[in-house]
TILO-980986 format. One line per 4 residues: number of its first residue (from 1); their letters; for each residue y, z, x of N, C-alpha, C, O. Coordinates in steps of 0.05 Angstrom, whole numbers. Last residue first. Example, Ala and Ser with C-alpha at 12.3 -4.5 7.8 and 13.67 -1.06 7.14 Angstrom:
2> sa> -45:142:257:-21:143:273:1:157:258:23:161:268  -114:156:264:-90:156:246:-66:156:264:-66:169:285
# end
This chain:
356> cirp> -416:-1180:455:-433:-1174:433:-421:-1185:407:-432:-1182:385  -380:-1195:493:-407:-1189:503:-426:-1182:480:-450:-1177:484  -324:-1211:495:-344:-1226:479:-372:-1221:490:-386:-1240:497  -299:-1193:560:-295:-1201:533:-320:-1215:521:-335:-1228:535
352> lqeg> -300:-1142:600:-319:-1164:595:-316:-1174:566:-330:-1163:549  -254:-1111:596:-266:-1117:622:-284:-1141:621:-283:-1159:638  -199:-1105:561:-224:-1120:559:-234:-1126:587:-224:-1144:600  -170:-1039:558:-169:-1068:556:-197:-1079:555:-216:-1065:548
348> nlmd> -201:-987:591:-176:-997:581:-176:-1027:581:-181:-1040:601  -256:-945:578:-247:-971:588:-221:-979:575:-218:-977:551  -242:-875:585:-252:-898:570:-241:-923:583:-221:-923:597  -253:-842:648:-238:-847:624:-251:-871:610:-268:-885:621
344> lvrd> -273:-789:692:-278:-815:679:-261:-818:654:-254:-798:641  -251:-760:751:-250:-759:722:-254:-787:711:-240:-806:718  -293:-743:806:-271:-760:795:-273:-758:764:-295:-756:753  -312:-699:858:-311:-705:830:-288:-725:824:-267:-723:836
340> vglp> -354:-705:915:-326:-704:905:-326:-713:875:-339:-733:868  -402:-710:940:-396:-685:926:-368:-683:915:-360:-661:907  -412:-760:958:-401:-741:977:-394:-714:965:-382:-697:978  -429:-788:912:-448:-782:933:-438:-763:955:-454:-750:968
336> grcs> -392:-756:857:-400:-777:874:-419:-769:896:-426:-745:898  -391:-734:792:-394:-725:820:-406:-747:837:-429:-756:832  -347:-741:742:-369:-755:755:-369:-747:784:-351:-752:799  -328:-710:682:-326:-711:711:-351:-725:722:-373:-720:712
332> vqgp> -292:-712:624:-317:-721:636:-313:-725:666:-297:-742:674  -261:-672:576:-261:-682:603:-289:-689:612:-308:-673:609  -261:-648:526:-258:-677:527:-259:-689:555:-257:-713:559  -234:-586:545:-247:-602:524:-240:-632:527:-217:-640:530
328> pgdh> -247:-561:609:-227:-574:592:-239:-592:571:-254:-610:578  -307:-521:599:-286:-533:616:-266:-546:598:-267:-542:573  -375:-508:598:-349:-498:591:-328:-510:610:-332:-510:635  -416:-568:593:-409:-542:604:-382:-533:594:-367:-549:582
324> vegl> -472:-612:593:-448:-603:579:-442:-575:589:-460:-558:593  -496:-651:649:-498:-630:629:-470:-625:616:-450:-633:627  -535:-707:674:-515:-686:677:-518:-665:655:-539:-662:644  -580:-739:673:-555:-750:684:-535:-728:690:-520:-730:709
320> vvag> -647:-749:681:-627:-729:674:-601:-736:688:-601:-738:713  -674:-813:662:-666:-793:682:-647:-772:670:-634:-778:650  -722:-864:648:-704:-843:639:-698:-823:661:-717:-815:676  -754:-909:654:-736:-902:676:-716:-880:668:-695:-878:681
316> stid> -780:-918:608:-796:-908:630:-778:-899:653:-787:-883:670  -763:-938:560:-749:-914:571:-764:-902:594:-760:-878:600  -796:-981:548:-767:-985:546:-751:-962:559:-728:-966:567  -848:-959:553:-838:-978:572:-808:-980:572:-795:-981:593
312> lrrl> -859:-889:547:-853:-914:534:-840:-933:554:-824:-925:571  -862:-842:574:-887:-853:565:-883:-882:554:-903:-897:553  -811:-823:583:-824:-839:605:-851:-850:597:-862:-865:613  -800:-793:537:-787:-819:541:-802:-836:562:-804:-860:559
308> vela> -832:-746:545:-836:-763:522:-824:-791:527:-838:-811:521  -810:-726:593:-838:-733:592:-843:-752:568:-858:-772:571  -757:-715:577:-763:-735:598:-791:-745:597:-797:-769:599  -769:-674:541:-756:-698:532:-761:-721:552:-767:-744:544
304> rdkd> -789:-635:575:-807:-646:555:-795:-672:544:-810:-691:538  -743:-622:604:-766:-633:618:-785:-647:598:-797:-667:604  -707:-603:562:-701:-625:581:-725:-638:593:-728:-662:591  -709:-562:527:-726:-585:521:-723:-608:541:-734:-629:537
300> rrsv> -673:-524:543:-701:-516:544:-720:-540:539:-743:-539:547  -624:-550:532:-633:-547:560:-663:-540:562:-676:-550:580  -626:-598:480:-625:-571:489:-636:-568:517:-655:-582:524  -594:-662:494:-616:-646:484:-613:-617:494:-599:-612:514
296> favf> -567:-722:484:-559:-695:490:-579:-677:477:-582:-676:453  -580:-785:509:-589:-764:491:-580:-737:501:-585:-730:524  -556:-852:513:-557:-825:524:-565:-806:502:-558:-809:478  -588:-917:519:-574:-896:504:-574:-870:521:-590:-867:540
292> rgen> -598:-988:519:-596:-962:533:-581:-942:516:-563:-949:500  -593:-1041:506:-619:-1028:503:-621:-1002:517:-642:-993:526  -546:-1064:519:-555:-1068:492:-583:-1057:488:-596:-1063:468  -485:-1049:555:-514:-1049:553:-521:-1054:524:-505:-1049:506
288> avhl> -426:-1063:594:-440:-1060:569:-471:-1062:573:-481:-1075:591  -395:-1024:645:-407:-1049:637:-426:-1045:613:-440:-1024:612  -376:-978:667:-361:-989:645:-373:-1015:634:-361:-1027:616  -408:-966:709:-406:-946:688:-391:-956:663:-393:-944:642
284> pdlg> -401:-1008:745:-425:-1008:727:-423:-988:705:-435:-992:684  -339:-1036:752:-353:-1010:754:-377:-1011:735:-373:-1014:711  -323:-1096:789:-328:-1081:764:-343:-1055:770:-357:-1053:790  -314:-1136:827:-295:-1114:825:-298:-1098:799:-279:-1088:789
280> llec> -351:-1175:836:-331:-1181:816:-311:-1158:812:-293:-1160:795  -383:-1151:875:-371:-1177:880:-348:-1183:861:-328:-1194:869  -401:-1106:847:-384:-1103:871:-369:-1129:878:-346:-1129:885  -432:-1130:807:-408:-1114:800:-389:-1111:824:-365:-1112:821
276> aagv> -472:-1153:839:-454:-1170:822:-429:-1155:815:-407:-1166:815  -495:-1107:861:-483:-1127:879:-464:-1145:863:-442:-1152:873  -515:-1081:815:-495:-1068:832:-481:-1088:850:-456:-1086:854  -551:-1120:798:-529:-1113:781:-507:-1100:797:-483:-1106:794
272> eprv> -588:-1120:840:-574:-1145:834:-549:-1140:816:-530:-1154:818  -606:-1065:840:-591:-1076:862:-575:-1102:856:-553:-1105:864  -594:-1029:779:-610:-1047:794:-593:-1060:817:-570:-1065:813  -579:-962:774:-567:-989:773:-583:-1007:790:-587:-1002:814
268> pvat> -582:-898:747:-598:-921:758:-584:-948:753:-577:-955:730  -548:-843:768:-546:-865:750:-561:-889:761:-554:-899:782  -547:-803:805:-570:-804:787:-570:-828:769:-590:-833:756  -499:-807:831:-523:-816:846:-548:-817:829:-568:-829:836
264> edit> -465:-783:794:-464:-812:797:-489:-822:812:-498:-844:806  -478:-735:749:-482:-740:778:-484:-771:781:-503:-783:771  -429:-708:704:-452:-724:710:-454:-729:740:-434:-727:754  -404:-661:658:-405:-669:687:-431:-685:691:-452:-676:682
260> iaqr> -360:-648:605:-385:-660:614:-382:-666:644:-361:-675:653  -335:-604:554:-333:-616:580:-360:-626:589:-381:-614:583  -319:-613:484:-334:-601:505:-328:-616:532:-316:-638:531  -307:-635:433:-289:-614:445:-304:-599:467:-303:-574:468
256> gtea> -332:-677:409:-346:-652:409:-330:-629:421:-339:-606:421  -295:-718:420:-302:-711:392:-314:-683:391:-308:-668:372  -295:-718:476:-270:-714:461:-276:-705:433:-262:-687:422  -349:-728:488:-336:-703:498:-311:-697:482:-306:-674:475
252> ievl> -356:-779:465:-371:-756:455:-358:-729:463:-356:-711:447  -319:-809:495:-316:-808:466:-332:-783:454:-321:-769:437  -341:-804:546:-314:-794:540:-310:-790:510:-299:-770:501  -391:-829:540:-390:-801:547:-363:-789:540:-361:-766:530
248> asal> -375:-882:528:-391:-867:509:-389:-837:514:-387:-821:496  -347:-897:574:-333:-895:548:-349:-879:528:-337:-864:513  -390:-896:612:-367:-879:615:-352:-876:588:-346:-853:581  -428:-935:594:-435:-907:596:-410:-889:596:-409:-869:582
244> ggrt> -391:-986:558:-411:-976:575:-415:-946:574:-406:-932:555  -356:-1018:529:-345:-995:544:-365:-981:562:-357:-965:579  -406:-1033:481:-379:-1039:492:-367:-1014:505:-367:-993:494  -460:-991:488:-452:-1019:485:-425:-1024:497:-421:-1020:521
240> ldrl> -504:-949:490:-482:-954:510:-474:-983:509:-480:-999:527  -515:-904:436:-522:-928:451:-498:-937:467:-475:-934:458  -525:-835:432:-505:-856:432:-515:-880:448:-523:-876:471  -538:-772:402:-548:-797:413:-526:-817:412:-509:-817:394
236> chvg> -545:-701:402:-528:-725:399:-542:-748:413:-556:-745:433  -587:-664:400:-561:-657:388:-544:-682:383:-529:-683:364  -654:-651:394:-635:-672:399:-608:-666:384:-608:-664:360  -702:-615:413:-676:-608:401:-655:-629:409:-640:-625:428
232> igae> -764:-645:397:-743:-641:417:-716:-634:402:-710:-647:382  -808:-656:366:-794:-631:361:-773:-624:382:-765:-601:385  -832:-704:369:-842:-684:388:-827:-657:385:-834:-638:399  -802:-734:333:-830:-726:325:-841:-705:344:-858:-689:336
228> ilal> -757:-742:365:-755:-726:340:-782:-716:332:-786:-693:325  -777:-775:406:-764:-749:412:-764:-731:388:-770:-707:389  -795:-818:376:-814:-803:391:-803:-775:399:-817:-755:398  -748:-839:356:-766:-827:337:-787:-810:352:-796:-790:341
224> vpaa> -728:-858:406:-713:-837:391:-732:-823:371:-732:-799:369  -766:-897:420:-763:-872:436:-748:-850:422:-754:-827:426  -758:-933:374:-784:-920:380:-781:-896:398:-792:-875:391  -706:-954:376:-713:-935:355:-739:-920:362:-741:-896:357
220> ipac> -686:-993:408:-690:-966:420:-697:-945:399:-694:-921:404  -696:-1062:421:-694:-1040:402:-701:-1013:414:-719:-1012:430  -655:-1096:471:-681:-1087:461:-676:-1066:439:-655:-1053:439  -625:-1125:526:-625:-1125:497:-653:-1118:486:-672:-1133:490
216> dsei> -613:-1128:578:-632:-1107:571:-635:-1105:541:-646:-1085:530  -609:-1194:607:-599:-1173:589:-621:-1153:583:-645:-1159:583  -622:-1209:675:-628:-1212:647:-618:-1188:631:-618:-1166:640  -601:-1243:731:-598:-1219:716:-604:-1224:687:-592:-1243:675
212> ptef> -632:-1272:790:-622:-1274:762:-621:-1247:748:-638:-1230:753  -609:-1267:854:-629:-1255:836:-619:-1257:807:-599:-1244:801  -564:-1298:867:-589:-1302:881:-612:-1291:864:-633:-1304:862  -523:-1324:814:-532:-1302:831:-560:-1307:843:-576:-1319:830
208> gfge> -483:-1366:797:-511:-1370:806:-519:-1348:825:-522:-1352:849  -443:-1365:740:-448:-1353:766:-478:-1357:773:-496:-1350:757  -422:-1386:693:-438:-1403:710:-443:-1392:737:-447:-1407:756  -396:-1356:656:-380:-1366:678:-395:-1384:697:-384:-1396:715
204> raam> -437:-1342:620:-412:-1354:610:-397:-1368:633:-386:-1390:629  -477:-1320:651:-483:-1344:635:-457:-1358:627:-456:-1382:627  -451:-1276:674:-462:-1297:691:-467:-1323:676:-462:-1345:686  -438:-1247:627:-417:-1256:645:-427:-1280:662:-413:-1300:665
200> vamg> -489:-1234:609:-472:-1251:593:-449:-1263:610:-443:-1286:607  -507:-1203:652:-522:-1226:644:-505:-1245:628:-505:-1270:632  -470:-1161:652:-470:-1179:675:-486:-1205:669:-480:-1226:679  -481:-1136:603:-455:-1146:608:-455:-1166:631:-441:-1187:629
196> hrgi> -536:-1121:611:-528:-1140:589:-500:-1152:596:-497:-1177:594  -539:-1086:656:-552:-1113:656:-541:-1131:635:-537:-1155:640  -519:-1034:658:-502:-1056:666:-514:-1084:664:-500:-1104:668  -570:-986:679:-547:-995:663:-535:-1020:675:-539:-1027:698
192> dgsl> -636:-959:669:-615:-971:686:-594:-984:668:-599:-991:645  -646:-906:619:-655:-926:639:-631:-938:653:-609:-928:651  -628:-865:586:-655:-876:580:-664:-897:601:-688:-904:601  -604:-802:607:-599:-831:606:-626:-845:604:-644:-839:620
188> iiad> -590:-739:580:-611:-757:591:-603:-786:586:-595:-794:564  -560:-679:591:-554:-707:583:-575:-725:597:-577:-726:621  -570:-614:563:-576:-634:584:-570:-662:573:-575:-668:550  -526:-563:544:-541:-586:537:-546:-604:561:-528:-608:577
184> gsci> -489:-525:560:-517:-522:569:-535:-545:562:-556:-548:573  -449:-524:502:-451:-518:531:-481:-513:538:-495:-498:524  -467:-575:454:-458:-549:462:-463:-544:492:-478:-558:504  -461:-623:400:-466:-616:428:-455:-589:435:-435:-580:422
180> anpg> -446:-635:348:-469:-617:352:-474:-610:381:-491:-592:386  -407:-672:346:-400:-645:339:-422:-625:343:-418:-601:342  -434:-721:357:-418:-708:378:-411:-679:372:-410:-662:390  -500:-716:324:-473:-727:328:-458:-711:349:-467:-690:357
176> iptp> -547:-705:274:-543:-713:302:-516:-726:305:-509:-744:290  -569:-652:232:-550:-674:237:-547:-679:267:-545:-661:284  -641:-640:235:-613:-630:235:-595:-653:241:-603:-672:254  -688:-670:235:-686:-646:218:-658:-634:216:-652:-620:197
172> aviq> -688:-740:227:-680:-718:243:-677:-693:226:-665:-694:204  -694:-781:191:-718:-765:197:-711:-741:215:-728:-724:218  -664:-822:144:-659:-800:162:-685:-784:166:-697:-775:147  -678:-889:140:-683:-863:128:-680:-842:149:-693:-843:170
168> gvgs> -629:-943:140:-651:-928:151:-654:-901:138:-636:-891:125  -601:-1007:137:-606:-982:122:-631:-969:135:-651:-982:141  -550:-1050:162:-576:-1038:163:-577:-1012:148:-558:-997:146  -520:-1115:170:-519:-1087:160:-547:-1076:159:-566:-1091:155
164> tnif> -490:-1164:210:-514:-1151:200:-508:-1123:191:-492:-1109:204  -459:-1226:218:-456:-1198:210:-483:-1188:201:-496:-1201:185  -445:-1275:267:-465:-1262:250:-457:-1233:244:-448:-1219:261  -419:-1340:278:-415:-1311:279:-436:-1299:260:-444:-1311:240
160> vgda> -426:-1402:312:-437:-1383:292:-428:-1355:298:-428:-1346:321  -384:-1440:335:-412:-1445:328:-422:-1428:306:-427:-1437:284  -330:-1421:338:-348:-1420:361:-377:-1423:354:-394:-1410:366  -297:-1430:289:-316:-1407:292:-335:-1410:316:-357:-1399:313
156> kghd> -265:-1474:279:-256:-1448:268:-275:-1425:275:-269:-1402:268  -283:-1523:292:-263:-1512:309:-253:-1485:300:-236:-1473:313  -295:-1547:226:-300:-1550:254:-277:-1539:271:-253:-1544:264  -291:-1497:174:-284:-1522:186:-290:-1522:216:-291:-1502:229
152> vvkt> -348:-1456:156:-320:-1460:160:-315:-1487:174:-334:-1498:186  -395:-1431:110:-389:-1452:129:-359:-1455:131:-345:-1456:111  -439:-1375:100:-413:-1388:95:-409:-1409:117:-418:-1405:140  -492:-1340:72:-484:-1361:90:-457:-1373:81:-453:-1379:58
148> dgtv> -527:-1278:69:-508:-1297:58:-501:-1317:80:-504:-1312:104  -581:-1233:48:-561:-1244:66:-543:-1264:52:-543:-1267:28  -639:-1190:53:-619:-1204:38:-597:-1215:57:-596:-1206:80  -679:-1169:87:-685:-1172:58:-663:-1186:42:-668:-1194:19
144> lrvh> -717:-1159:140:-692:-1172:134:-694:-1182:105:-708:-1201:100  -747:-1099:160:-748:-1122:142:-720:-1133:138:-702:-1118:133  -773:-1074:223:-754:-1073:200:-757:-1099:185:-767:-1119:195  -798:-1067:273:-811:-1058:248:-791:-1054:226:-791:-1034:212
140> aara> -781:-1090:319:-768:-1065:311:-779:-1053:286:-771:-1032:277  -810:-1137:320:-813:-1118:342:-802:-1091:335:-812:-1070:344  -789:-1161:274:-817:-1153:275:-822:-1133:297:-837:-1113:293  -737:-1171:291:-742:-1153:268:-771:-1144:267:-776:-1120:261
136> adrm> -746:-1207:332:-734:-1181:338:-739:-1161:316:-744:-1138:321  -767:-1251:304:-783:-1237:324:-772:-1210:331:-788:-1191:335  -722:-1263:270:-749:-1256:259:-766:-1241:279:-777:-1220:273  -684:-1276:308:-680:-1253:291:-706:-1244:278:-711:-1220:276
132> scai> -707:-1322:330:-702:-1299:347:-699:-1273:331:-709:-1252:338  -705:-1355:285:-731:-1346:296:-729:-1323:314:-746:-1305:315  -650:-1361:281:-664:-1348:259:-692:-1339:269:-701:-1317:261  -640:-1388:329:-628:-1362:325:-643:-1347:303:-649:-1323:306
128> rrls> -667:-1437:319:-675:-1420:342:-664:-1391:339:-679:-1372:345  -638:-1456:275:-667:-1449:272:-676:-1431:295:-692:-1413:291  -589:-1464:300:-591:-1444:278:-620:-1436:274:-626:-1413:270  -604:-1505:335:-594:-1480:346:-596:-1457:325:-603:-1435:331
124> alpf> -616:-1545:298:-637:-1535:317:-629:-1509:329:-646:-1491:333  -568:-1556:274:-589:-1542:258:-611:-1531:276:-623:-1510:270  -508:-1547:310:-534:-1559:308:-554:-1543:292:-556:-1519:296  -446:-1549:275:-465:-1532:291:-493:-1544:288:-501:-1549:265
120> geel> -413:-1576:240:-421:-1590:264:-441:-1574:282:-450:-1584:302  -377:-1520:218:-384:-1548:213:-390:-1562:239:-375:-1561:259  -403:-1457:235:-382:-1477:239:-392:-1505:232:-415:-1512:240  -421:-1401:195:-428:-1425:210:-405:-1444:212:-390:-1448:193
116> ifgv> -436:-1338:190:-411:-1354:188:-416:-1378:207:-414:-1375:231  -487:-1304:158:-481:-1324:178:-454:-1337:171:-450:-1347:149  -508:-1239:150:-488:-1258:140:-482:-1278:163:-473:-1269:185  -564:-1200:132:-552:-1217:151:-532:-1236:138:-537:-1247:116
112> slyl> -592:-1134:128:-581:-1158:115:-568:-1174:137:-562:-1164:159  -652:-1094:136:-628:-1107:147:-618:-1129:127:-634:-1141:113  -688:-1032:134:-679:-1058:122:-654:-1068:135:-636:-1052:142  -703:-988:169:-720:-999:149:-713:-1028:141:-730:-1046:141
108> pkag> -703:-941:223:-692:-966:211:-713:-979:192:-736:-980:198  -699:-874:216:-719:-895:220:-709:-920:207:-706:-921:183  -645:-838:248:-657:-851:225:-679:-870:234:-678:-881:256  -607:-815:281:-631:-800:275:-646:-811:252:-660:-797:237
104> cmal> -567:-849:293:-561:-830:271:-585:-812:265:-584:-795:247  -589:-883:328:-571:-863:339:-562:-843:318:-552:-821:325  -616:-917:294:-632:-898:309:-614:-876:320:-622:-853:322  -573:-949:276:-588:-932:257:-603:-910:272:-603:-887:264
100> dnvt> -561:-976:323:-541:-958:311:-554:-939:291:-546:-916:289  -608:-1005:331:-602:-984:349:-581:-965:338:-582:-941:343  -605:-1043:289:-628:-1024:291:-621:-1000:308:-626:-977:301  -560:-1071:307:-559:-1056:282:-582:-1035:281:-577:-1013:272
96> gnva> -577:-1093:356:-553:-1076:355:-552:-1059:330:-544:-1036:331  -622:-1123:341:-626:-1099:358:-601:-1081:357:-604:-1056:356  -598:-1164:310:-619:-1146:299:-620:-1120:315:-619:-1099:304  -560:-1186:345:-552:-1177:318:-572:-1157:307:-565:-1137:295
92> ltgi> -590:-1201:390:-569:-1181:392:-562:-1169:365:-558:-1145:363  -621:-1242:369:-634:-1219:380:-614:-1195:381:-621:-1173:374  -577:-1278:358:-595:-1268:337:-610:-1243:345:-611:-1223:330  -553:-1290:406:-537:-1276:386:-555:-1264:364:-548:-1244:352
88> dggp> -606:-1275:454:-585:-1292:442:-571:-1277:420:-578:-1253:416  -639:-1259:518:-634:-1258:489:-614:-1278:479:-607:-1297:494  -647:-1266:572:-657:-1241:559:-651:-1239:530:-659:-1219:517  -591:-1303:586:-617:-1293:597:-624:-1267:584:-609:-1247:586
84> fflp> -564:-1329:523:-561:-1318:550:-588:-1307:560:-606:-1303:544  -529:-1362:474:-555:-1358:486:-551:-1349:515:-535:-1361:530  -475:-1364:462:-494:-1355:441:-522:-1349:452:-536:-1331:442  -434:-1337:516:-447:-1358:501:-467:-1347:480:-474:-1323:482
80> kvvy> -407:-1296:467:-404:-1323:479:-413:-1321:508:-402:-1306:524  -415:-1261:406:-420:-1264:434:-416:-1293:443:-422:-1312:428  -403:-1236:358:-388:-1260:365:-392:-1267:394:-374:-1279:407  -424:-1198:305:-431:-1207:331:-418:-1235:336:-422:-1253:321
76> sdtt> -414:-1136:270:-411:-1165:272:-414:-1174:301:-407:-1159:319  -446:-1085:231:-434:-1094:255:-432:-1125:254:-447:-1138:240  -461:-1024:196:-456:-1053:196:-442:-1061:222:-428:-1044:234  -506:-975:167:-487:-985:188:-483:-1015:185:-499:-1028:172
72> fala> -531:-915:141:-522:-942:136:-503:-951:157:-485:-935:165  -583:-870:127:-563:-879:145:-556:-908:139:-574:-923:133  -601:-824:74:-601:-851:86:-579:-853:108:-558:-839:106  -646:-775:48:-621:-782:60:-623:-809:75:-643:-815:88
68> geip> -693:-798:-4:-682:-779:16:-656:-789:27:-644:-809:17  -725:-862:-11:-721:-834:-19:-708:-818:3:-712:-824:27  -725:-929:-33:-719:-910:-11:-714:-882:-24:-701:-880:-44  -740:-990:-47:-751:-964:-55:-747:-944:-32:-764:-942:-14
64> lvag> -689:-1037:-62:-704:-1023:-41:-714:-996:-50:-698:-980:-60  -673:-1101:-78:-679:-1075:-91:-698:-1060:-72:-721:-1069:-67  -621:-1143:-54:-648:-1133:-52:-651:-1106:-66:-632:-1090:-65  -581:-1191:-90:-585:-1169:-72:-614:-1161:-72:-630:-1171:-87
60> dhrr> -582:-1235:-122:-557:-1229:-109:-559:-1206:-90:-541:-1201:-74  -645:-1270:-110:-627:-1254:-126:-602:-1247:-110:-600:-1254:-86  -693:-1295:-94:-668:-1310:-96:-648:-1296:-114:-636:-1308:-132  -743:-1276:-83:-733:-1270:-109:-707:-1285:-115:-699:-1289:-138
56> dlep> -753:-1286:-30:-765:-1305:-50:-754:-1300:-78:-756:-1318:-95  -731:-1242:-6:-717:-1268:-4:-727:-1288:-24:-712:-1304:-35  -771:-1205:-15:-745:-1201:-27:-728:-1226:-27:-712:-1232:-45  -815:-1222:16:-815:-1225:-13:-788:-1222:-26:-783:-1235:-47
52> ddfa> -797:-1259:74:-798:-1233:61:-798:-1237:31:-783:-1254:21  -788:-1297:119:-812:-1295:104:-816:-1267:91:-835:-1253:97  -755:-1315:161:-756:-1286:155:-780:-1279:137:-790:-1257:139  -765:-1370:166:-763:-1353:190:-768:-1324:182:-783:-1310:196
48> prvi> -765:-1392:114:-790:-1394:130:-789:-1375:155:-809:-1364:163  -711:-1378:98:-734:-1366:85:-759:-1369:102:-774:-1349:104  -678:-1410:136:-676:-1381:133:-702:-1368:121:-713:-1350:133  -696:-1466:136:-692:-1450:160:-694:-1420:155:-710:-1406:168
44> sdfl> -706:-1489:86:-717:-1502:111:-715:-1485:135:-731:-1488:154  -682:-1460:47:-711:-1465:45:-723:-1476:71:-746:-1472:76  -628:-1459:63:-643:-1434:59:-673:-1439:61:-687:-1424:74  -617:-1514:62:-614:-1499:87:-630:-1473:86:-644:-1466:105
40> rama> -625:-1524:8:-643:-1537:28:-641:-1523:54:-661:-1519:68  -583:-1495:-14:-611:-1487:-20:-630:-1499:0:-650:-1487:8  -540:-1523:6:-544:-1495:15:-572:-1486:9:-584:-1472:25  -548:-1570:-22:-548:-1571:7:-553:-1543:19:-568:-1539:38
36> rggg> -543:-1555:-75:-569:-1563:-65:-571:-1563:-34:-591:-1557:-23  -492:-1504:-70:-508:-1524:-84:-534:-1530:-71:-546:-1513:-58  -459:-1472:-40:-474:-1459:-62:-491:-1479:-78:-502:-1471:-98  -432:-1491:4:-420:-1495:-22:-435:-1483:-45:-426:-1484:-68
32> ghal> -446:-1494:56:-436:-1468:47:-426:-1469:19:-412:-1450:10  -462:-1545:64:-482:-1525:67:-473:-1497:59:-489:-1479:54  -416:-1576:62:-431:-1572:37:-453:-1551:39:-463:-1541:19  -401:-1580:115:-386:-1561:97:-401:-1556:72:-400:-1534:61
28> qitd> -461:-1579:156:-439:-1593:142:-425:-1573:123:-437:-1553:116  -494:-1573:218:-483:-1559:194:-460:-1576:183:-443:-1585:197  -536:-1629:237:-516:-1609:242:-507:-1596:215:-512:-1607:194  -566:-1675:229:-579:-1652:242:-559:-1630:250:-565:-1614:268
24> ngsd> -570:-1716:172:-554:-1703:192:-568:-1679:203:-581:-1664:188  -595:-1740:130:-607:-1743:156:-592:-1730:178:-600:-1731:201  -563:-1733:86:-588:-1718:87:-602:-1720:114:-619:-1704:120  -496:-1720:95:-516:-1740:100:-543:-1726:103:-545:-1708:120
20> pvac> -464:-1680:45:-475:-1684:72:-495:-1707:73:-508:-1713:53  -405:-1687:11:-434:-1691:8:-445:-1696:36:-437:-1716:49  -354:-1652:-13:-364:-1661:12:-394:-1663:11:-408:-1643:10  -322:-1673:-73:-343:-1656:-61:-352:-1668:-35:-358:-1692:-34
16> tlaf> -252:-1686:-70:-279:-1693:-78:-298:-1675:-63:-291:-1662:-43  -185:-1683:-93:-207:-1670:-78:-234:-1680:-88:-238:-1683:-112  -140:-1736:-90:-157:-1719:-107:-180:-1708:-90:-192:-1723:-75  -74:-1757:-77:-101:-1750:-67:-115:-1731:-86:-103:-1713:-97
12> tgdr> -36:-1814:-99:-41:-1786:-97:-69:-1781:-87:-86:-1799:-87  -30:-1868:-107:-21:-1858:-81:-26:-1828:-78:-21:-1817:-56  -52:-1889:-152:-24:-1881:-154:-13:-1869:-128:10:-1860:-127  -104:-1896:-140:-87:-1920:-141:-58:-1913:-142:-41:-1929:-133
8> gkks> -122:-1841:-93:-123:-1856:-118:-104:-1880:-117:-89:-1883:-98  -160:-1821:-39:-134:-1831:-47:-137:-1848:-72:-152:-1868:-73  -197:-1762:-32:-198:-1791:-39:-171:-1800:-49:-160:-1786:-67  -230:-1714:10:-208:-1723:-6:-210:-1753:-11:-224:-1767:4
4> gdsm> -272:-1699:43:-264:-1680:23:-241:-1689:6:-231:-1674:-11  -292:-1736:77:-273:-1717:89:-262:-1698:68:-245:-1682:74  -363:-1747:70:-336:-1750:61:-318:-1729:73:-327:-1707:79  -406:-1762:126:-398:-1744:104:-369:-1750:96:-353:-1757:113
# end
């Protein structure tokens, strides 16, 4: 490929179009130029993977038939490594956005995707990521309807960064959020914690744990919708991504001006995750997840909420974690196995960089 410049007879340089070698199997700068190279990339990888009529329109945006109140979210993904046990950056991008919509009490419907690609990134890896996104979108029952591609110089982007935005239809009968929690609410954790952060850490650093750890990356809209359809009094939902369970609980308590107490012995942590955290000096309560959430529900609905969640594979390990109570606003206490309380705080700094 041309380096993008040409020296003239007078010694000056004139810019020329970077033309990719048609036989090249990596991303070239021209793939982001809006011309035939970009069209070939779209037709050979993006459109076949996502296969949606809206993409076939080749328009500047998607026209969506939606009625009623909407939830809208956006997120960017820069995980390193791009591929890890239990998922990859594509799976993460779809599930992360779907889960954010579900936490708003919405049924996820549509996604957009923006690829920031680095010159030299293998087309085979991009195809693998696109197929992962297709499979994740199908599993979550959402459509990927519009997107964009940009290419940056080699060395400027760790291969690929992805931005996804999502739109969902609100189905919760009342607003869901931290301001809705109240004294007496039960706090339900949807399953074991810490797997995503430790899976990414192990893959990045090359740790050979005796028992392999796989990310819990998964869509969690189905159990949330099941709670709402069952008439459970859901007051707040939060997925446990960066900062883990502890940071999520502190943020909710501070925003809702309530006190929270949880039972540390009730927190499910798989033995291999617990052993890895102990080895590395990490607290599982602060380790990231990508398929787990907490639900704050009315005390009267606690048992029925557990019953609903345990019917589904993704939330079969749901447990009652603690409760909201009168106390210092914003304080989260964790009762240990010896009955001694410790105060939890948000994660300070970066415990596990680049996990999503």
